[in-house]
C-alpha positions in Angstrom: 29.8 72.4 50.1 32.8 72.5 47.4 35.3 74.3 49.9 34.4 71.4 52.6 34.7 68.7 49.6 37.7 69.9 49.2 39.4 70.0 52.5 38.1 67.2 53.1 40.0 65.1 50.3 43.1 66.6 51.3 43.0 66.0 54.6 42.3 62.3 53.8 45.4 62.6 50.8 47.5 63.5 53.8 46.5 60.8 56.0 46.5 57.5 53.8 49.7 59.1 52.0 51.5 59.7 55.1 53.9 56.8 54.7 55.0 58.0 51.4 54.8 62.1 52.9 56.1 61.7 56.2 60.0 60.7 54.4 59.5 63.5 51.8 58.8 66.2 55.0 61.8 65.3 56.8 64.0 65.0 53.9 62.8 68.4 52.9 64.0 70.0 56.1 67.1 68.2 56.3 67.9 70.0 52.9 66.9 73.5 54.1 69.4 72.6 56.8 72.4 71.6 55.9 72.1 73.8 52.1 73.8 76.3 53.7 76.6 74.1 54.9 76.8 72.2 51.2 77.3 76.2 49.6 80.0 76.7 51.5 81.6 73.1 50.9 80.8 73.8 47.0 83.0 76.9 46.8 86.0 74.5 47.0 85.2 71.3 46.5 82.3 71.4 43.9 78.3 70.1 43.8 78.9 66.1 44.9 82.3 66.2 46.8 80.4 68.8 49.0 76.7 67.1 49.4 78.2 63.8 50.6 80.6 65.5 52.7 77.9 67.6 54.4 75.9 64.7 54.7 78.8 62.3 55.6 79.5 65.1 58.5 76.0 65.3 60.0 75.4 61.9 60.0 78.6 61.1 61.6 77.8 63.6 64.3 74.5 61.9 65.0 76.0 58.3 64.9 78.8 59.8 67.5 75.8 61.3 69.4 73.7 58.0 69.5 77.1 55.9 70.9 77.4 58.2 73.2 74.2 58.4 74.5 74.3 54.6 74.3 77.0 54.3 76.9 75.6 56.5 79.0 71.9 54.6 78.9 73.9 51.6 79.4 76.0 53.2 82.6 72.3 54.0 84.1 71.2 50.8 83.8 74.1 49.2 85.6 73.5 51.7 88.4 70.0 51.6 89.0 69.8 48.9 91.5 71.9 50.7 93.7 69.2 53.0 93.9 66.5 50.4 95.4 66.8 51.5 98.9 65.9 55.3 98.3 63.5 54.0 95.7 61.5 52.4 98.4 61.8 55.2 101.2 60.5 57.4 98.5 57.4 54.9 97.4 56.9 54.2 101.7 56.9 58.1 102.2 53.2 58.3 100.5 51.7 55.0 102.8 48.4 56.6 104.3 48.6 56.9 107.9 46.6 54.0 109.8 42.7 55.0 110.6 43.0 57.9 107.4 40.5 59.0 105.6 41.6 57.9 102.3 43.2 54.2 104.1 39.0 53.8 105.6 37.8 54.5 102.0 40.4 51.8 100.7 39.3 49.5 102.9 35.3 50.2 102.3 36.0 50.1 99.0 37.5 46.1 98.7 34.9 45.6 101.4 32.4 45.9 98.5 34.0 44.2 96.0 33.8 40.9 97.7 30.1 41.1 98.2 29.2 41.8 94.6 28.3 38.8 92.4 31.2 37.3 91.4 33.2 38.7 94.6 35.4 37.0 96.9 33.2 37.4 100.2 34.9 36.2 103.0 33.5 32.7 104.6 31.7 32.5 107.9 33.8 31.8 110.4 34.1 28.5 111.9 33.5 27.5 115.5 36.1 25.1 116.6 35.7 23.5 120.5 38.8 22.0 122.3 38.8 19.9 125.1 39.7 22.2 128.0 39.3 25.7 125.6 36.5 27.9 125.7 33.6 27.7 122.7 34.5 31.3 121.9 38.1 30.3 120.7 36.8 31.3 117.1 39.3 30.4 113.7 38.9 31.3 109.8 38.6 28.7 107.4 41.9 27.6 105.7 42.5 29.9 101.8 41.4 27.3 99.4 43.7 25.3 97.3 45.2 26.9 94.3 43.8 25.2 91.2 46.3 23.4 89.0 47.8 25.4 86.1 47.2 23.9 82.7 50.6 23.0 80.8 50.9 23.5 77.1 53.7 22.3 75.2 55.5 25.6 73.0 57.9 24.9 70.3 60.8 27.1 70.6 62.7 28.8 67.6 65.8 27.8 69.5 66.7 25.8 65.9 65.2 27.9 63.9 67.8 31.0 63.5 65.8 32.3 60.5 62.8 33.2 62.8 64.9 34.6 66.1 66.3 37.1 63.2 62.8 37.6 62.1 61.8 38.3 65.7 64.5 40.6 66.1 64.6 42.6 62.9 60.9 43.1 62.7 60.5 46.3 64.8 64.0 47.9 63.2 63.1 47.3 59.9 60.2 50.5 59.9 62.3 52.8 61.5 65.4 51.8 59.4 63.6 51.5 56.6 62.5 55.3 56.6 65.7 56.6 58.2 67.6 55.2 54.4 65.0 56.6 52.2 65.0 59.8 54.2 69.4 59.8 53.6 68.8 59.2 49.9 66.0 61.7 49.4 68.4 64.4 51.4 71.5 63.8 48.9 69.3 64.0 46.0 67.6 66.6 47.4 70.9 68.3 47.8 72.3 67.2 44.1 69.3 68.9 42.5 67.6 71.2 44.5 68.0 74.3 41.7 66.1 71.9 39.5 63.4 70.6 42.2 63.0 74.5 42.6 62.4 75.4 38.9 60.2 72.4 38.5 58.1 73.3 41.3 57.7 76.9 40.2 56.8 75.4 36.8 54.3 72.9 38.5 52.3 75.5 40.7 53.6 78.7 38.9 50.9 78.8 36.3 52.2 82.0 34.4 52.7 83.7 37.7 56.5 83.1 37.7 58.0 86.0 39.7 54.6 85.3 42.2 56.1 81.9 42.4 59.8 82.5 43.2 59.6 85.2 45.3 56.7 82.8 47.7 59.5 80.1 47.5 62.4 82.3 48.2 60.2 83.4 51.7 59.0 79.8 52.6 62.8 78.9 51.9 64.6 81.8 53.7 61.6 81.2 56.7 61.5 77.5 57.0 65.8 77.4 56.8 66.0 80.4 59.7 63.6 79.0 61.6 65.0 75.4 61.7 69.2 76.8 62.3 67.5 79.1 65.0 65.6 76.2 66.7 68.5 73.6 66.8 71.0 76.5 68.3 68.4 77.0 71.0 67.6 73.7 71.7 71.4 73.1 72.2 71.5 75.7 74.0 68.6 74.2 76.0 70.4 70.8 76.2 74.0 72.4 77.6 72.2 74.7 80.6 70.4 71.3 81.4 73.6 69.1 81.3 75.4 71.9 83.5 72.8 72.5 86.1 71.9 68.4 86.4 75.8 68.6 86.6 76.2 70.6 89.8 72.9 69.3 91.0 74.1 65.4 91.3 71.8 63.8 89.3 73.8 61.0 87.7 74.4 60.8 83.5 73.9 64.8 83.1 74.8 64.5 79.6 72.8 61.9 78.4 69.9 64.2 79.9 71.4 67.4 78.7 71.0 65.5 75.1 67.3 63.7 75.7 66.2 67.7 76.7 67.3 68.9 73.4 66.1 66.3 71.5 62.9 66.5 72.9 62.8 70.4 73.0 62.2 69.9 69.0 58.3 68.5 70.1 56.3 71.9 70.1 54.8 72.7 74.0 55.2 69.4 75.6 58.8 68.5 74.6 60.9 70.2 77.4 58.3 69.2 80.0 58.4 65.2 79.2 62.3 66.3 79.0 61.6 67.1 82.8 60.4 63.7 83.8 63.3 60.8 83.9 65.9 63.0 85.5 63.1 64.4 88.1 62.8 60.2 88.7 66.5 59.4 88.5 66.6 62.5 91.3 64.1 60.9 93.1 65.8 57.4 93.2 69.7 58.9 94.2 68.8 61.1 96.4 67.8 60.1 100.1 65.8 63.5 100.5 63.6 66.1 98.5 66.3 68.5 97.6 68.1 67.3 94.8 64.1 66.1 92.7 63.3 69.9 93.7 65.9 71.9 92.6 65.7 69.5 89.3 62.2 70.3 88.2 63.5 74.4 89.1 66.2 74.2 87.3 63.5 73.2 84.0 61.5 75.7 84.7 63.9 78.7 85.1 66.1 77.6 81.7 62.5 76.9 79.9 61.5 80.4 81.0 65.0 82.2 80.1 65.1 80.1 76.5 61.4 81.3 75.8 61.3 85.0 76.8 64.3 85.8 76.2 67.1 83.8 73.8 64.6 82.6 71.3 62.8 86.4 70.7 66.7 87.7 70.1 68.3 84.6 68.5 64.9 84.0 65.9 65.0 88.4 65.1 62.5 87.8 62.4 59.5 85.9 63.9 58.1 82.7 61.5 55.3 84.9 61.0 52.4 82.3 62.6 50.4 83.8 65.5 50.6 82.0 69.0 46.9 80.5 68.2 47.8 79.0 64.9 50.9 76.7 66.5 49.0 75.2 69.1 46.0 74.3 66.4 48.7 73.3 63.5 50.3 71.3 66.3 46.9 69.6 67.4 46.4 68.6 63.9 49.6 67.4 62.5 49.8 65.2 65.6 46.3 64.1 64.5 47.2 63.3 60.9 50.9 61.8 61.6 51.0 61.4 65.3 54.7 62.0 66.6 56.4 63.3 63.6 53.2 65.3 63.0 54.1 67.5 65.8 57.9 67.7 65.5 57.2 69.1 61.7 54.1 70.8 62.3 55.5 74.8 63.0 57.3 74.6 59.6 54.6 73.0 57.5 52.3 75.6 58.9 55.0 78.2 57.9 55.1 77.0 54.8 51.1 77.5 54.1 51.1 80.5 55.7 53.8 82.0 52.6 51.6 80.3 50.1 48.5 82.2 51.7 50.7 85.8 51.4 51.6 84.7 47.8 49.1 83.1 45.8 45.7 85.0 45.8 43.6 82.2 46.0 45.2 81.1 49.6 44.9 84.2 51.1 42.6 82.6 53.5 45.8 80.7 55.2 47.4 83.8 55.2 44.9 85.6 57.3 43.7 82.6 59.3 47.1 81.3 60.9 49.5 84.4 60.5 50.7 86.9 62.8 49.6 90.0 61.1 47.0 92.1 62.5 43.7 90.5 60.5 42.4 94.4 60.1 44.5 97.4 59.0 44.4 100.3 62.2 42.4 102.1 60.3 39.8 99.4 59.9 40.1 98.9 63.4 39.6 102.6 64.0 36.8 102.4 62.2 35.4 99.0 63.9 35.6 100.6 67.3 34.0 104.1 66.5 31.1 102.1 65.1 30.7 99.5 67.5 32.9 99.8 70.9 32.2 103.4 71.1 34.8 106.6 71.1 37.3 105.8 74.6 38.0 102.4 72.5 39.4 104.2 69.4 40.9 107.1 71.2 43.0 104.5 73.2 44.1 103.1 69.6 44.6 106.6 68.4 46.6 107.4 71.5 48.7 103.6 71.0 49.3 104.4 67.4 50.3 108.5 68.1 53.0 106.5 70.4 55.1 104.5 67.6 54.0 107.0 64.6 53.2 110.2 64.9 50.1 112.6 65.0 51.0 113.5 61.1 50.7 109.6 60.4 47.5 109.0 62.7 45.7 111.5 60.3 46.9 110.1 57.1 47.1 106.7 57.6 43.9 106.3 59.9 41.4 109.0 60.5 41.3 109.7 57.0 40.4 106.2 55.5 37.8 106.2 58.0 36.0 109.2 57.0 36.4 107.9 53.4 35.4 104.2 54.4 31.9 105.7 56.8 30.9 107.8 53.9 31.6 104.9 51.3 29.3 102.7 53.4 27.0 104.9 53.5 26.1 105.9 49.7 26.2 101.4 49.6 23.5 102.0 52.7 25.5 99.9 54.9 25.5 102.8 57.1 22.3 104.8 58.0 22.8 108.3 58.3 22.9 108.6 62.4 25.6 106.0 62.1 27.7 108.0 59.8 27.4 110.8 62.3 28.7 109.2 65.0 32.0 108.0 63.0 32.4 111.5 62.0 32.0 113.4 65.2 33.7 110.6 67.0 36.5 111.8 64.4 36.3 115.3 65.1 36.5 114.7 69.1 40.0 113.0 68.1 41.2 115.8 66.0 40.2 118.1 69.1 42.2 116.4 71.7 45.4 115.9 70.0 44.5 119.4 69.2 44.6 120.3 73.1 47.9 118.3 73.9 51.2 119.3 73.2 52.7 117.8 69.7 54.3 114.5 70.4 57.6 113.4 69.1 57.2 111.3 66.3 59.1 107.9 65.6 58.7 108.0 62.1 62.6 108.9 60.7 60.8 110.2 57.2 58.5 113.0 59.9 62.1 113.7 60.9 63.1 113.8 57.0 60.3 116.2 56.2 60.7 118.5 59.2 64.2 119.3 58.1 62.8 119.9 54.6 60.4 121.9 55.5 61.3 125.7 55.6 60.2 127.2 59.2 57.0 128.7 59.2 57.2 130.7 62.7 58.7 133.9 61.1 55.4 133.2 58.7 52.9 134.6 61.3 51.4 137.3 59.3 50.8 135.1 56.1 47.3 134.0 56.4 46.2 130.1 55.4 42.7 128.7 54.9 41.3 125.4 54.2 38.8 125.0 51.9 36.4 121.8 52.1 35.5 121.3 48.3 32.2 120.1 48.7 31.1 117.8 52.1 31.6 117.7 55.6 34.2 114.9 55.4 36.2 117.9 53.4 35.8 119.6 56.3 37.1 117.2 58.8 40.5 116.9 57.1 41.0 120.2 56.5 40.6 120.2 60.5 43.8 118.0 60.7 45.9 120.2 58.2 44.6 123.3 60.2 45.9 121.9 63.6 49.3 120.5 61.7 50.1 124.0 60.6 49.2 126.1 63.5 51.6 123.1 65.4 54.3 124.5 63.0 53.3 128.2 64.2 52.0 129.2 61.5 48.1 131.2 61.4 45.3 128.9 59.5 41.8 128.6 59.4 39.1 126.2 58.4 36.4 126.6 56.7 32.6 125.6 57.4 31.5 122.8 54.6 27.8 124.7 55.1 29.4 127.6 52.6 28.6 128.2 49.2 31.6 128.2 46.5 30.5 132.4 46.8 30.9 132.6 50.8 34.3 130.5 50.3 35.4 133.0 48.0 34.6 135.9 50.0 35.8 134.2 53.4 39.4 133.9 51.8 39.1 137.7 50.1 37.9 138.6 53.8 40.6 137.3 55.0 43.5 138.3 52.7 44.6 135.0 52.2 47.9 134.1 51.4 47.6 130.7 50.8 44.8 128.3 50.3 44.1 124.2 50.5 41.1 123.3 48.6 40.6 119.4 50.4 39.5 116.6 48.7 38.1 113.6 50.4 37.1 110.7 48.2 34.2 109.9 47.6 34.4 113.5 46.4 35.6 114.4 42.8 38.3 116.4 41.5 35.4 118.4 39.8 34.5 120.5 43.2 38.0 121.2 43.7 38.7 122.4 39.9 35.5 124.7 39.8 36.8 125.8 43.2 40.2 126.7 42.5 39.5 128.6 39.1 37.2 130.5 41.1 40.0 131.1 43.2 42.3 132.1 40.8 40.0 134.3 38.5 39.6 136.3 41.6 43.0 136.1 43.0 45.9 136.0 40.7 48.4 136.1 43.6 47.0 133.6 45.7 49.0 130.4 46.1 46.2 127.5 45.9 47.5 123.9 47.4 45.0 121.1 47.0 44.9 117.7 48.9 43.9 115.2 47.0 43.6 113.3 50.8 44.4 109.5 50.3 44.1 109.2 46.3 46.2 106.8 44.9 44.3 106.2 41.4 45.1 108.4 38.0 47.3 110.8 39.9 49.2 112.3 36.9 46.0 112.9 35.2 44.1 114.4 37.6 47.5 116.6 39.2 48.0 118.0 35.8 44.3 118.6 35.3 44.0 120.4 38.4 46.9 122.6 37.6 45.8 123.3 34.8 43.0 125.4 36.6 45.0 127.3 38.7 46.4 124.8 41.6 50.0 125.4 42.3 50.3 122.3 44.1 48.3 118.9 44.5 49.2 116.8 47.4 47.7 113.2 48.5 48.9 113.6 52.3 48.7 115.6 54.7 52.5 115.3 55.6 53.1 116.5 52.3 50.9 119.2 52.4 52.4 121.1 55.2 55.9 121.2 53.5 54.1 122.9 50.0 52.5 125.1 52.0 56.0 126.2 53.6 57.7 126.6 50.4 54.9 128.3 48.9 54.1 131.0 51.8 55.3 134.5 51.3 58.5 134.8 53.5 59.7 137.6 56.1 62.0 140.0 54.7 65.5 139.7 55.6 66.0 142.7 56.5 65.1 144.0 59.7 62.2 147.4 60.4 64.4 149.4 62.1 63.1 152.2 64.5 61.3 154.8 63.4 63.1 158.4 64.2 60.2 160.7 65.7 60.0 164.2 64.2 61.0 166.0 67.7 63.7 163.6 68.2 66.1 167.0 68.4 64.4 168.3 71.3 64.3 164.6 73.1 68.0 164.5 72.6 68.5 167.7 74.2 66.3 166.5 77.6 68.3 163.4 77.5 71.8 165.3 77.5 70.8 167.8 80.2 69.5 164.8 82.3 73.6 164.5 82.7 72.8 160.5 82.6 74.9 159.1 79.5 78.2 157.3 80.4 77.4 157.6 84.0 78.0 155.3 86.6 76.0 152.0 87.7 73.9 153.1 90.5 72.3 150.7 93.5 69.3 152.1 93.2 68.5 151.6 89.7 70.5 148.1 90.2 68.4 146.9 93.1 64.9 148.1 90.9 65.9 146.5 87.7 67.2 143.5 90.2 63.7 143.0 91.7 61.5 143.5 88.7 64.0 139.9 87.5 62.6 138.2 90.5 59.0 140.0 90.5 58.2 139.0 86.4 60.4 136.3 86.7 62.7 137.4 83.5 66.2 136.8 82.4 66.7 139.9 81.8 65.6 143.6 82.9 67.2 146.8 81.5 66.8 151.0 82.1 68.1 152.1 78.8 68.4 155.2 77.6 67.9 155.6 73.6 70.7 158.5 72.6 71.3 159.3 69.2 73.3 156.6 67.7 73.2 154.4 70.6 71.2 152.9 73.7 72.9 153.3 76.5 72.3 151.0 79.8 71.9 152.7 83.2 71.2 149.6 84.4 70.6 145.9 84.3 70.1 142.8 85.4 71.1 139.1 83.6 72.3 141.1 80.7 75.5 138.8 78.7 78.9 139.9 80.0 80.1 141.0 76.5 77.2 143.6 76.8 77.4 144.3 80.0 80.5 145.2 80.0 80.3 147.3 77.1 76.9 149.4 78.8 75.5 150.1 75.2 74.6 148.7 71.6 73.7 150.0 68.5 69.9 152.2 68.3 69.1 151.1 65.1 68.8 147.1 66.5 67.0 148.0 69.4 63.5 147.5 70.1 63.8 150.3 72.5 64.2 152.9 70.0 60.4 151.6 68.9 59.3 152.3 72.5 60.7 155.8 72.4 59.0 156.4 68.7 55.7 155.5 69.7 55.9 156.7 73.1 53.7 153.7 74.8 53.8 150.3 76.5 55.1 148.0 74.2 55.1 144.1 74.6 56.2 141.7 72.2 54.8 138.2 73.2 57.1 136.6 70.5 59.8 138.0 68.8 60.3 135.2 66.3 57.4 135.6 65.1 57.0 139.8 64.8 57.7 140.9 61.1 59.6 144.2 62.8 61.8 141.9 64.7 62.0 138.6 63.5 65.7 138.8 62.1 67.0 141.9 64.4 70.7 140.0 64.9 71.0 141.1 68.1 68.1 139.9 69.2 67.9 136.7 67.0 71.6 135.5 68.8 70.7 136.1 72.0 67.9 134.0 71.2 65.4 136.5 73.2 61.8 135.8 72.1 59.9 138.4 74.7 60.0 142.1 75.3 58.1 144.5 77.1 59.1 148.3 77.5 57.8 151.4 79.0 59.1 154.6 78.2 60.7 156.6 80.6 60.4 160.4 80.9 62.3 163.7 80.9 60.8 166.4 83.2 59.4 168.3 80.1 57.4 164.7 79.7 59.8 164.1 76.2 60.3 159.7 76.1 64.2 159.0 76.7 64.6 155.3 77.6 62.7 152.5 78.8 62.1 150.1 81.4 62.6 146.5 79.6 61.8 143.2 80.2 63.7 140.5 77.8 62.9 137.1 78.5 64.2 133.4 76.1 60.9 132.2 76.4 57.3 133.4 74.2 54.7 134.9 76.7 52.1 136.4 77.4 51.9 139.6 79.5 48.4 140.2 82.2 46.5 143.4 82.4 48.2 144.0 85.9 51.6 142.9 85.0 51.2 145.5 82.1 50.3 148.4 85.0 52.9 147.4 87.3 55.7 147.5 84.7 54.2 151.2 84.0 54.1 152.4 87.5 57.9 151.1 88.1 58.5 152.8 84.8 56.8 155.9 86.4 58.3 155.5 89.9 61.9 155.8 88.0 60.6 158.7 85.6 60.0 160.7 89.2 63.4 159.8 90.6 64.8 161.2 87.3 63.0 164.4 87.9 63.8 164.7 91.9 67.7 164.3 91.3 67.4 167.3 88.4 65.1 169.7 90.7 67.9 169.2 93.3 70.7 169.9 91.1 69.1 172.8 89.4 68.7 174.1 93.7 72.3 172.8 94.3 73.1 175.7 91.5 70.7 178.7 92.5 
């Protein structure tokens, strides 16, 4: 009741003091509009001269424009009689045809009106028979004579000049007085604007000087920018209308352009009011209908272009008011102050929104009127999961990821959702079933994004983090594990982090919240975890994280421990220090920071590659290879056809028949090798993967070279961007491995069992061909 009474008092005060407040509001808006010009003049000629010059220029411009418009109006008034014939033709075009339905309806109504009591019913016809004429000659009675008009003597003011002056000036005194008052107020507001600002801050600041100053600066900036941009937009509108009407042929086009500029300051209805008079003039001027239709189309097209293209481009930052609030404000201020209130509705509403944004007790004004989202994305997602269902929440998540990133979705939306769910459950605002529904919805969203390719981030912060994050790809052998501190909500956050780590190329596992502390420690030991991240989501406390971190540090002294206090904002410094004292290496609050810190803590692969081992019987193997006379021999079409065919069958870039010598590997045949290596036809044995195949004398498949500790830093492979290798050994007739048939590609890939068998079959065919040739040479020698 107190709020209603206060609102009624404020509205009544605004209404009954409108004669005072309207000039003040107009003067304030003009002050905002002229202030930048006055500031520019002050730098050269001082405060007083600058104010007077700026005001003189503005009002002189208004006077010149008014004089020009008056001349245009006089010219139009002189031309109107010339259009009488066209006007009558247009009016006759709307005449109803004789016997039409509307014509009959009108006649019926007129007849019924005459029959009503007090109506003028027609008298019965009088039958008059003349000599020599039939009796059927009928004439209507004559119209009754009009009653005499009373004569009244009225004393004119011809001999009283004061009365005549009073009759002429009375309607003008009100607007002229208001204009004079506004002019005086504008001058003094411009002269004393810093003093007025200081007094206003002192009056309403109540000790909150910084907040009040920011509010005034924000309001002044928004209102001033809005007025300048609106003036520019309206001038563009008026000029476009004037040019268009000139080419259409409507007389006095400049008058209607200026008329449109002025009326467009009235929101919503102003442009369409400005349309009526030019359209009426076009109807009067044109003998046909083309000119008025073109006039209406001109106004519609220009207004649509201005509203949808020019205004968004020029305004830049919007006024901060929602479209519905603008309409309601226009209705309210029009009801309160009339047409002036309609013109002032947007600037006044901007001031109310700014006050609501900076004054806590008036925050409801910002909620009701501003164009900011009523709910944060996290609150909206929570609401949708609770009320609308998973589909609506998933749609929100997809939209957010398109504009931000997956990491931002988890940090800014899903973690706050599970925190809010638990808090509401503890306050008994949610039952267990509702909490389970929301948590399962969050799990489903995480799983859904986990099955898709990682979306490209739209946030510069994410790209900066990616640049500063060491690559996780070489750390495949590093085991990462997310351990929940206590509850299922901690496990859900751990699932988010696990997914992000896996997307970065790391091996990560998320432990279940159903495991006890002892079971979590045993899991970390059995998996040989290198980095453990303890997940904590409020209202879980750091006590649980400290206990688990202490146990892990005691059991695994070399383990790297990261504790994630997801979404925490209070007492972070103290909490982080206590957790580090308990054994944590790093304490983070966001998933993005967690990925960075885990990447830094993860053990790095050795800078040196793993050379191929030398078999114990390597001397016998080299002797068998030398006996085949294949080294340093010319390329042969048979082998070249095989390598080219395999490149097409397996869809890989490179296929080799490689022979591994003592210090080198010789390429007997190749398809797809870079030109420099193909020309050399050999490479060092120490950096060859084929040396590993020969050493183990079995099929070797490396699905991703960059993630294999043995080959990640191989300069030959890394320099050429090679990521996949599959090699089958080739054998001499005595069974010694002498080389390989191998496939290489620049993309990681998996190899099916059928493909492995096919590669081994082709390797066996090449081995048979080598054995056949050796047998043939022996037969020739014999």
